[in-house]
Backbone as numpy.savetxt, mean C-alpha at the origin, in Angstrom:
# Nx Ny Nz CAx CAy CAz Cx Cy Cz
6.39 -9.46 -30.78 5.06 -9.83 -30.36 4.07 -9.07 -31.23
3.10 -9.77 -31.81 2.10 -9.08 -32.64 1.35 -8.03 -31.83
0.89 -7.01 -32.53 0.23 -5.88 -31.87 -0.99 -6.31 -31.07
-1.75 -7.28 -31.57 -2.96 -7.69 -30.85 -2.63 -8.43 -29.55
-1.38 -8.90 -29.39 -0.98 -9.57 -28.16 -0.31 -8.63 -27.16
-0.04 -7.41 -27.57 0.58 -6.43 -26.67 -0.37 -6.11 -25.53
0.14 -6.05 -24.28 -0.75 -5.66 -23.18 -1.20 -4.22 -23.35
-2.46 -3.96 -23.03 -3.00 -2.60 -23.18 -2.59 -1.76 -21.98
-2.30 -0.49 -22.24 -1.93 0.43 -21.17 -3.15 0.68 -20.29
-2.89 0.84 -19.01 -3.97 1.13 -18.07 -4.57 2.49 -18.39
-5.88 2.61 -18.28 -6.58 3.86 -18.59 -6.88 4.62 -17.29
-5.87 5.32 -16.79 -6.05 6.12 -15.58 -6.87 7.35 -15.90
-7.67 7.84 -14.96 -8.47 9.04 -15.22 -7.60 10.27 -15.40
-8.15 11.30 -16.01 -7.43 12.56 -16.17 -7.24 13.21 -14.81
-6.27 14.09 -14.73 -6.01 14.79 -13.48 -4.80 14.21 -12.76
-4.39 14.90 -11.70 -3.20 14.49 -10.96 -3.51 13.52 -9.83
-4.76 13.49 -9.36 -5.12 12.63 -8.23 -6.45 11.94 -8.49
-6.71 10.91 -7.70 -8.03 10.28 -7.68 -8.31 9.84 -6.24
-9.56 9.68 -5.92 -9.95 9.27 -4.58 -10.17 7.76 -4.54
-9.59 7.13 -3.53 -9.76 5.69 -3.33 -10.20 5.45 -1.89
-11.02 4.43 -1.70 -11.47 4.08 -0.35 -10.71 2.84 0.11
-10.13 2.94 1.29 -9.39 1.82 1.87 -10.32 0.61 2.00
-9.93 -0.55 1.48 -10.79 -1.73 1.60 -10.87 -2.28 3.02
-9.99 -1.81 3.90 -9.99 -2.29 5.28 -10.92 -1.46 6.18
-10.89 -0.12 6.02 -11.68 0.73 6.93 -12.60 1.70 6.20
-12.59 1.69 4.87 -13.46 2.53 4.04 -13.14 4.03 4.12
-12.00 4.40 4.67 -11.61 5.81 4.72 -11.17 6.26 3.34
-11.67 7.41 2.85 -11.22 7.90 1.54 -9.80 8.46 1.61
-9.06 8.24 0.54 -7.69 8.76 0.44 -7.52 9.39 -0.93
-6.86 10.53 -0.97 -6.52 11.18 -2.23 -5.17 10.64 -2.67
-5.13 10.05 -3.86 -3.95 9.34 -4.34 -3.38 10.03 -5.57
-2.08 10.27 -5.57 -1.38 10.87 -6.70 -1.23 9.81 -7.80
-1.69 10.11 -9.01 -1.65 9.13 -10.10 -0.83 9.59 -11.30
-0.10 10.70 -11.16 0.65 11.24 -12.29 1.68 10.24 -12.79
2.49 9.69 -11.90 3.56 8.78 -12.32 3.04 7.45 -12.83
2.02 6.89 -12.19 1.52 5.59 -12.66 0.91 5.72 -14.06
0.27 6.84 -14.33 -0.28 7.06 -15.67 0.86 7.23 -16.68
1.88 8.01 -16.30 3.00 8.27 -17.20 3.79 6.99 -17.50
3.91 6.11 -16.53 4.68 4.87 -16.70 3.80 3.70 -17.13
2.52 3.94 -17.42 1.59 2.89 -17.87 1.52 1.71 -16.90
1.51 2.01 -15.63 1.41 0.96 -14.61 -0.07 0.59 -14.41
-0.38 -0.70 -14.21 -1.77 -1.11 -14.05 -2.34 -0.80 -12.66
-1.48 -0.64 -11.65 -1.94 -0.33 -10.29 -0.82 0.35 -9.53
-1.18 0.92 -8.37 -0.16 1.48 -7.49 -0.51 1.14 -6.05
0.51 1.09 -5.23 0.34 0.78 -3.82 -0.05 2.05 -3.06
-0.96 1.90 -2.09 -1.43 3.04 -1.29 -1.40 2.62 0.18
-0.94 3.53 1.04 -0.97 3.31 2.49 -2.11 4.11 3.08
-2.92 3.48 3.93 -4.03 4.16 4.59 -3.51 4.88 5.83
-3.76 6.18 5.91 -3.33 6.97 7.06 -4.20 6.71 8.29
-5.36 6.12 8.11 -6.27 5.89 9.23 -5.99 4.56 9.94
-5.95 3.46 9.19 -5.79 2.15 9.82 -4.43 1.51 9.53
-3.59 2.18 8.74 -2.23 1.74 8.41 -2.20 0.48 7.55
-3.29 0.21 6.85 -3.32 -0.91 5.90 -2.62 -0.48 4.61
-2.24 -1.46 3.81 -1.67 -1.19 2.49 -2.56 -1.88 1.47
-2.88 -1.16 0.39 -3.75 -1.75 -0.63 -3.33 -1.30 -2.02
-3.79 -2.07 -3.03 -3.56 -1.73 -4.43 -4.72 -0.89 -4.93
-4.40 0.12 -5.71 -5.41 0.90 -6.41 -5.20 0.68 -7.90
-6.22 0.17 -8.58 -6.15 -0.07 -10.02 -6.68 1.13 -10.78
-6.35 1.19 -12.06 -6.76 2.32 -12.90 -8.27 2.48 -12.96
-9.02 1.38 -12.82 -10.48 1.47 -12.87 -11.10 1.87 -11.52
-10.26 2.12 -10.52 -10.74 2.54 -9.21 -10.95 1.41 -8.22
-10.77 0.18 -8.66 -10.94 -0.95 -7.74 -9.74 -1.04 -6.80
-9.96 -1.63 -5.64 -8.91 -1.76 -4.64 -8.79 -3.21 -4.20
-7.60 -3.58 -3.73 -7.37 -4.92 -3.20 -6.45 -4.79 -1.99
-6.86 -5.34 -0.88 -6.09 -5.27 0.36 -4.83 -6.10 0.23
-3.69 -5.50 0.56 -2.41 -6.22 0.54 -2.02 -6.63 1.95
-2.10 -5.67 2.87 -1.64 -5.90 4.24 -2.47 -5.07 5.19
-2.91 -5.67 6.27 -3.69 -4.94 7.28 -3.10 -5.23 8.65
-3.16 -4.26 9.54 -2.64 -4.49 10.88 -3.49 -5.50 11.64
-2.89 -6.10 12.65 -3.63 -7.06 13.48 -4.79 -6.36 14.16
-5.90 -7.06 14.30 -7.07 -6.47 14.94 -6.87 -6.28 16.43
-6.03 -7.12 17.04 -5.84 -7.05 18.47 -4.38 -7.33 18.78
-3.82 -6.59 19.72 -2.44 -6.84 20.12 -2.43 -7.55 21.48
-1.35 -8.25 21.74 -1.21 -8.95 23.01 -0.40 -8.10 23.97
-0.44 -8.45 25.24 0.35 -7.72 26.24 1.84 -7.84 25.91
2.27 -9.02 25.48 3.68 -9.21 25.11 4.04 -8.33 23.91
3.15 -8.26 22.93 3.39 -7.43 21.76 3.51 -5.96 22.12
2.62 -5.48 22.98 2.69 -4.08 23.42 3.98 -3.81 24.19
4.41 -4.77 25.01 5.66 -4.61 25.77 6.85 -4.56 24.82
6.84 -5.41 23.80 7.95 -5.41 22.83 8.01 -4.11 22.04
6.86 -3.50 21.76 6.86 -2.23 21.04 7.52 -1.13 21.85
7.49 -1.24 23.17 8.11 -0.23 24.03 9.56 -0.54 24.37
10.09 -1.66 23.90 11.46 -2.06 24.20 12.42 -1.52 23.15
13.54 -0.98 23.62 14.57 -0.50 22.70 15.57 -1.63 22.48
15.78 -1.98 21.23 16.73 -3.01 20.87 17.96 -2.34 20.27
19.14 -2.75 20.73 20.39 -2.22 20.20 21.19 -3.40 19.64
21.55 -3.29 18.38 22.34 -4.34 17.75 23.81 -3.95 17.82
24.60 -4.80 18.44 26.04 -4.58 18.51 26.71 -5.87 18.03
27.28 -5.86 16.83 27.86 -7.09 16.28 29.08 -7.58 17.08
29.65 -6.73 17.91 30.82 -7.11 18.70 30.45 -7.71 20.05
29.18 -7.70 20.39 28.74 -8.21 21.68 28.20 -9.63 21.51
28.67 -10.53 22.38 28.16 -11.90 22.35 26.80 -11.94 23.00
25.91 -12.72 22.43 24.58 -12.85 23.02 24.55 -14.13 23.84
23.83 -14.12 24.95 23.77 -15.33 25.80 23.00 -16.44 25.13
């Protein structure tokens, strides 16, 4: 591939971390960027500790929401979260 067609490496800022704001709740997060810069990755995945959303952080600091939790849960959903499920491959299910 000619040199002018080669993809350009992402220009991550200097330092070991950068601050990103969750696109779902705007909470700032300190993100480790050492490996993404070393591996010339264009973005990295980040999990928000506040709202549990997942988003992409690009080298230019922009973010894109990948996955966000449901805004509201149902009574059935809350009940299922409290239920313990045991998988036994030897047990027949009704």
